[in-house]
N, C-alpha and C positions, 0 to 999 in steps of 0.2 A: 503492499500498499504506500501513497505516496507520501505520509504523513511520516514512517516507519522506516529504520533503516533495517531491521530485523521483521518478519512476522513471527518468530518464537521464537523464544529461549528457553534452553533448556536447563535446569536448575539441577546437580546433582550429588552424591559423595563422592568424593577421590575410591572413597575405597569398596563401592558397588558397582566398580568396573574393571575390578578383575578379571572376570572372566569375560570381561567384554559384554556383560549385557548392554551397557548404554550406549555401547558402540552400534549392537544389534537394534534395538529400539529405537536411535538416532536415521539410522538406514534405511530399517521398513514403514516408519511414522513421512519418510521421503517419500517413498514408494507411495503407499496410497494413498499420497497428499495427492498427489503426481499421476494416480488413477483415477481420482474423483477431480481432476483439470485446475489442480490447485499447483503453480510452482513457486512453494514458500521457501522464505528463506530464513533455513535455519541456522539460530548461532550456539556456541555450547563452548566453554571455555575448556580443550581438548591438552592441555598444558599446566593440570590442576596438577599440585604435589598434596603431600599430606599435611601441611601446617595452614591452619585459616589465615589467610592473607588475603585482602578483601581491595582487590587493584582496584585502580580507574579507572582503565578499560574493561573492567566488570561493569561500573557505574553507568560508564556509557554507554555500554550495550543494553544493560537496562532499559534506561530512559530512552532506548532507539525500540525499544518493542512491542508489537502490540497484542501478545500474547503469551505468557508466561506457564511453562510445564515443568511440574515440582514432582521430583520424583524423590519418595518417601519411602523411608529405611530404619531402623533404630541407629545408623549413623547418619542418616541424613536430617531424623529428628536431633540426632544428638550434637550435629554441627553448626556452630556459630554462621559460619559461612553460610550454608543454606535457610537458618533462620532468617541471617541479614537479606541476603538476596527476594525470601519472600516478604521480608517489611516492607524493604527499597522499593521492589516493583507495584505493590498498592497506592505507597506515595507518589510515585510519578504518572501511575495510570491515572489515579484520579485527577491530575493536574494536567494530564493528557487526554480527553475524552472520557474520562469517570472510568471506573477498576468498577467498576458493575453497570452494565446499557439495559434496562429495562429488566430482564429477570435471569439475565446473560453476566454470567463474571466473567472478564479478561485471564482467568487461574485456571489450569486445568491439575489435578493432582492424582497422580498415578503410584498406587504401592506399589513397590515391589515384594517386600515383605512385612508382615505388619510388627508394629513396636509393642514394646509391654502393656501391658492391658489398655492395647487399641489406642492410644497415644496421638497416635497420629489422624483421629476420626477427626477432632477439632480442627484440624486447617481450614481453611475456607470455607469452613464449615460445611462442606459436602460430603458424598462419600465415594467420588471421585472412580478411578478403572483401578480395580484389583487385579492383580497380575501373580495370584496364588487362589490355591482352596482350602480350609481345612478339612481335614481329616474329622467324620462327624462323631469316631470313636476317640482317637486322641487328644484332639483340636490340635497339632501341629500342622504347619502351612505344606501343601504339595505346590510348590512354586513353578511358573509358567515358564521355560526357559525359550531359548530363539530358536531350537528344535523342535518346539512345542507347537501341535496347530492354534493351542487356544491362546498363544502367545500372540500369533501373526491375527486373531479373531478378532483380542482384545485392542490390538494397534489398529484395526481399520474402527472400529465403532469410535476410539478414542479420533482416526482423523474425520473422523465424519462429522464430529461436534466441534473436533478444529474451526473446520471447512466455516462451519455459521456462524461463530465468534469472526473468523475474520470479513466474511462477506456481512456481519453485522456492524462490524466497524468501520467497512469499505463503504457502506451504505452513510453512517453517521458523515463521513469525510465529505457530502455533498451538502450537509446541512450544518453546519462547521458552530462550533460550541460558543460560547460570548468568553467575553475574553478576560485577561485577570485581577484582581483586585491584591493591591497589599496590603496584607493584616500585618500591624510592626509586630516585632516580639515586642513581650510585656514583663512586667517584676511578677514574681512568684505569685502576689496574690491577686494577679489578675489572669489566670493562665483559663480559670472553667468559664471568663466573658467573653477572652479573646476564643476558644473551640465555641461557644455558642454562637458568634459571631459567621466563623469559618463554614460550620456546619450551614447555616445559613444560604452563605453564598450557595455554599454546591449543593442545595438544595435549589436555588435558583438558578441551576445551568453556571456559574458562575467559573472560570476558573483561580484559585487560591493559590499564591507568592509569600511567603519563601515555600517550595516546596517542604524542605526538609532545615533543622537547624541550621541557623548561621552559624559560622566557625569562628567562634567571638574568641578565641586565643591563637586565630590566623594572621600572617600578615596579608590575607590578600580577602577580608573582611568586606572591606569596603567596595571592591571588586563582586564579591558575593551577593551583597544588597542592590548595585548596581546593573547586577545584571539580572536579579530577580524582580526589579523595576521596569527591567526596559521592556515588556508586554502590558505593563497597567496602564489602566486607565484611573485607574483612583488609590488613594491612602487610605489606610483605617488605623488611628491611633488612640490605645486607649492605656488613660496615666491615671495613678492613682500619687497619695505622697510621696512615691518610694524612687530613688533616683534611678535604681538599675546599673546592671554591671559595667566595670566599665574595662572594654577589649583592651588586653595586651598592648598593643599597640597607637593607642589612641589616648588624647588626655579628657575626653569626654563620653558618656554614658553610653550602652548601643541605644537607651531611647530616643537620647537627644541626635544620637548619630542618627537615628532612620528617617527620622522628620528633616533633620536637615539636606537631607538627599533627595527627601520626596520632594520637599520646598522646590530645591535646585532642577531637578528633571520638570519642575513644571507641571504636576500633577494634584488634581483635584485633592483635598485633605479634608477626612471626620477627623477630628480631632472630640471625645470622649474624654469628660475629666470627674471622675469617682464622686459622687452625692458628699458633699458636709468635706471632701478634701482641697489640697490645694496640691498642683504641680509642685514638683523639687524645682529650688530652683534656676537650678543649673538647666534643668528640661524647659522652666518659665521662660530662661532669657532663649532660649535655639527658639521660641513660638514666637516670642519677641522679636527675634530677628529675621524672621522667616515676614515674605509676603504675605499683604493679606487678601488677597486676587486666589478665589479657588478655597478659600480656608473655612467648614465650617464647626465651631468650637461649641460646645456643648454644656454645660455646665451647672447646675442649682440639682433636681430633683428631677433628670433625666436619666431613664434608666439604661438598660440594654435593650428592650424593646423599643424602646425608643428611637435607641440607635439603628436597630432595625429599618422603622417607619422609613427616621430620611434618608439611609440609604439608599435604600428601594427609591426614594421619591428622587435621590440626588445620582441613581444608573439611569434611571428611565430619562430624567433630564437631559441626562450626558447624549444619549440615544438617540435623542429626539431630535438634539442639537447635530448628528452625524460625529458626536465623539467617539462612538462605538462602532467598530469599524462592524456592516453588517452581514460581513459575506455576499455582496454585491459588489459590482462594479469599481474598482476603486479611483478616487482624482490623482489626477497626475498633476504634477506641480513638476518644472524645469531647474535646476539651477546651473546658468550660467554662469561658468568661471574658466579662466583661463588655467591651462596645462601645467601650470608651475602650483595651481591649488587643488590638482588632480590629487588621490592617492590613488598608487601604483603605478604615476604616470613615469617613473623616471627622470622626472626634471625638477630641476634647482626650486627645490620648495617643498613645504611643511604639509601637506594635504590631511592632515588629522582636524584639523578646525570645522573644513568640507564637508570629512566624513563622519562626525560628531551631527552638523545640520543634518543631514540624510538619514543617519539612524535614528534620529529625535522623530521625524516627517515621518519615515514609514512605519515608526512602533505606533503613532499618532493613528492609521488606518489608512493614509494616502501610500502614495507611490510614486517617490522622490527620483527626479533622470539628472546623471550627472553626465555630462559629455566625455564620449571615451575616452580611455586614457592609453591605448597604447596604435589608436590610428594616427597615422604619418602625413598619409598621403590629405593635401592642402581640398580636393575636389570629394573625397570622400566625407571627411569631416563638416565641410560646408552641406553637404547635404543633408547629412546627417541631423546636424541643426535646425534646419530649413524644417525638417520633418517631424521634431521634437517641440520646435516652436507651436506647430500646427496643431498637433494633437494634444496638449497638453491644456489643464484649465486654468492653470495657473503658474509665474514665473518668480524668479527671485535673481536679478542680480550680483551676485556674489562676487565682491571683491576684494581681495588679500593681498598677495605677492603680485599679481599685475603690475601694467605701468598705465599711467592717467590716456593712452590713447587708445591703449583695447579695451578700457573702460566705455570711453565716449560711442566707440565701434559699436560695445555691444550695448550702448543706448538708443543710438543710430538705425540700429538692424531691429531693437524691438519695436521704435516708433511706425518702422514701414511695414512690419506686421502687421500693425494692427490697421493700418490701411488696404491692406493687402487678402489675406490668408486668412487673417483676422477680422475682417470688414463686418462680416453678419454672428460671429460668434466672438466678443470679448474678453479678454481675461477676465473672471472673477478677483484676484487680487494680482497685483502687481507689488514688486518689494525691491528696494537696495538692500541690500548687504553688508555692510563695513566689517571687514575682518582682521586683525595682524597684517602689515606692522601700520600702524597708526601715523598717518602722512597729513602735510597738511592741504593738497589736492582735494583729499576727500571731502573734507570738509564742502568745497564747493557745489557739492551734487546732491546734497539731504530732501532739495525738494521736487525730483526732477521726475519723482515716479509717487501715488500716495501717500506708501509707507515706505519708514526709514527703519533699520534695525542696526541697529550696531553695537558687536560684542568685540571690544579691543580688548578685553579682558579674560576672563572665565565663561565657558558656555553659558548663556542664560536664559531657557527654554519658555522662561516667561515673558521674554520680550516678542514671541512671535504669538502670543493671545489675540493682537490686533490683528493680522494675519491668519490666523485657522478659524477666529471667528466670520468671516469672509468667508472663506468656505466651506463651511457647515451650515451656512446658510444656503448655497448657492447646494450643498449634498442634500440638502431637505426639502429644496424645492423642485429638485430634477425627477422628475416621474420614475 
């Protein structure tokens, strides 16, 4: 399926493949799926060793898998590795289409041999596929070996259910799920309240970020938060009088840090303060330093149920304004810039700022276009420029490392397009975007287009609100 690198992830304990049982299961499953008309991409770690080492590669493959097949046995039940795979997959699935779709789970249980006291039965809450029969007199299991016809029959049944699940997921892809809401991690006293918000959002069909606990003791903490916020359309922050933990690499608490990063991304934010409490002074300082735009602060007698109602109204409002991608055609925004401002172009310049702008616009549900990075033929570049101007609903003239002559030429081309290819379809929004380095001549063109976005320091998404608001009006008026 398009959304997943792997169709199936097989989780198993190293000791269970001593006689090649798992190898045979993998091969037969692939064969039976092929007979059923499914060309499945099945992944399992064939380099397993006896130690429980949970690698980054396994995490990445789990995230990119549509269906988990967990092979259980006493070995599998006692393996920390296998248990982590089951837990992590459920988290990742919830954030990517849901772990449960209707009455279907995205996980299948294969019981190779029963665990003591049937400890395998509660896993996933399903019976699963048992590859053994118990002797009626002794109660001992009679195992299905790969040479046994019963082995093939069970794999066939499993393949048929796998096909049904994969088809259900493929159908769900045609109707994209709602976007993500970032629900900030909280102090320990508010964990139950955060859980209620998370469960409600998932019940409404929204994805929730972060998917897993933030790495508070890692230098990669900021990057993890920013990544989790990457596709979010809103953030929710629940506060009490507790400061929250201070990460190893930071001078402020995790609660204040999450709010600052949400504000920096320009996310709409809901802040709820526990009744009869005042936010810790350091957290309050972060709130006061942030922008008032997009902020909904709830204090006094508001309960978590009130937060849910306001959250529902806020999300509905974003949807109506076009702030939530609907799954329909995206509006195109052309970022006209010189090759020295292009990422990956190899020209003498820094394309990081233009890439941040493009990534932000993409994350808000638009389709941002940059000029081609490595096309050197002038005629090809000129044709691409004309065609991209023609198809786009909005344009940003990005002036960074280029000289004044290039920028004046870009302005003239835009003016010409208005009277030719865009005569009957004016741009919904036009803006000049001034990026480093700051130069005196850049100040002479502030009024040449309706909107000016000046970003000589850090990237500030808040400054793009007027531009995005014009596009949202266009999106809601388009049939």
